[in-house]
C-alpha positions as CSV (number, residue, x, y, z in Angstrom):
1,M,-41.8,-44.9,0.5
2,K,-40.0,-43.1,3.3
3,S,-40.8,-43.6,6.9
4,I,-41.7,-40.7,9.2
5,K,-38.3,-41.2,11.0
6,S,-36.3,-40.6,7.8
7,K,-38.4,-37.6,6.9
8,I,-37.8,-36.1,10.3
9,Q,-34.1,-36.8,10.0
10,I,-33.9,-35.1,6.5
11,S,-35.8,-32.1,7.8
12,M,-33.5,-31.8,10.8
13,L,-30.4,-32.2,8.7
14,S,-31.6,-29.4,6.3
15,V,-32.4,-27.1,9.3
16,M,-28.9,-27.8,10.7
17,L,-27.2,-27.1,7.4
18,V,-29.1,-23.9,6.9
19,G,-28.5,-22.9,10.5
20,S,-24.7,-23.6,10.2
21,V,-24.5,-21.6,7.0
22,L,-26.3,-18.7,8.5
23,I,-24.1,-18.8,11.6
24,G,-21.0,-18.9,9.4
25,V,-22.1,-16.0,7.3
26,I,-23.0,-13.9,10.3
27,T,-19.7,-14.7,12.0
28,A,-17.7,-13.9,8.9
29,L,-19.5,-10.5,8.6
30,L,-18.9,-9.7,12.2
31,N,-15.2,-10.7,12.0
32,A,-14.8,-8.7,8.8
33,S,-16.1,-5.5,10.4
34,G,-14.0,-6.1,13.5
35,I,-10.9,-6.6,11.4
36,D,-11.6,-3.6,9.3
37,S,-12.0,-1.5,12.4
38,M,-8.8,-2.8,14.0
39,M,-6.9,-2.2,10.8
40,E,-8.2,1.3,10.6
41,K,-7.1,2.0,14.2
42,T,-3.6,0.4,13.9
43,L,-2.6,1.1,10.3
44,G,-4.3,4.5,10.0
45,P,-1.7,6.4,12.0
46,A,1.2,4.5,10.4
47,T,-0.1,5.2,6.9
48,Q,-0.6,8.8,7.7
49,M,3.0,9.1,9.0
50,A,4.3,7.4,5.8
51,A,2.2,9.8,3.7
52,D,3.5,12.8,5.6
53,A,7.1,11.6,5.1
54,V,6.6,11.2,1.4
55,Q,4.9,14.6,1.2
56,W,7.8,16.2,3.0
57,R,10.3,14.5,0.7
58,M,8.4,15.6,-2.4
59,D,8.3,19.2,-1.1
60,S,12.1,19.0,-0.6
61,Y,12.5,17.9,-4.2
62,W,10.2,20.6,-5.4
63,T,12.0,23.3,-3.4
64,A,15.4,22.2,-4.8
65,L,14.1,22.2,-8.3
66,Q,12.6,25.7,-7.9
67,E,15.9,26.9,-6.5
68,A,17.9,25.4,-9.4
69,A,15.4,26.8,-11.9
70,A,15.7,30.3,-10.5
71,S,19.5,30.2,-10.7
72,D,21.0,31.7,-13.9
73,I,24.1,29.6,-13.6
74,F,22.1,26.4,-14.5
75,I,20.8,28.1,-17.6
76,E,24.2,29.5,-18.8
77,C,26.5,26.6,-18.0
78,D,26.8,23.1,-19.4
79,P,25.3,20.5,-17.1
80,T,28.7,18.9,-16.5
81,A,30.5,22.1,-15.8
82,P,32.7,22.0,-12.7
83,E,31.5,25.3,-11.4
84,L,28.0,23.8,-11.0
85,V,29.2,21.3,-8.4
86,P,29.4,23.7,-5.4
87,V,26.0,25.3,-6.4
88,R,24.3,21.9,-6.7
89,E,25.8,20.7,-3.4
90,D,24.7,23.9,-1.6
91,I,21.1,23.5,-2.8
92,A,21.1,19.8,-1.9
93,E,22.5,20.5,1.6
94,R,20.0,23.3,2.3
95,N,17.1,20.9,1.3
96,G,18.3,17.9,3.3
97,F,19.7,15.8,0.5
98,L,22.8,13.6,1.3
99,Y,24.0,13.0,-2.2
100,T,24.1,14.9,-5.5
101,G,24.8,13.5,-8.9
102,K,23.3,11.1,-11.4
103,M,21.5,7.9,-10.4
104,D,20.7,4.8,-12.5
105,A,17.3,3.0,-12.5
106,D,18.2,1.1,-9.3
107,G,18.9,4.2,-7.4
108,F,22.7,3.9,-7.3
109,S,24.6,7.1,-7.7
110,S,27.8,7.4,-9.6
111,T,29.0,9.9,-7.1
112,G,28.3,8.0,-3.9
């Protein structure tokens, strides 16, 4: 049979444990919302800048592809024909590309 002192100690221990768990959960939730808010404020603009850069680059690719598709010389000539080189380089230069030519899966070009 337990004494009153041990019953009180067990009750206090359980209250302390429940209180500690509740405090821990509340703290974790508050920290999570604060971290989420801070990440949104700091990473939001950087993410938007990166997305804008990717969009601009994709628009450049699309413009270059449309220009090449509209040019009859690409339809009439063999893809390796030397007369295509200046046309390809001109389209690439107008659209902000530094290199023209073929690339392997790692992004290395055979022409530079």
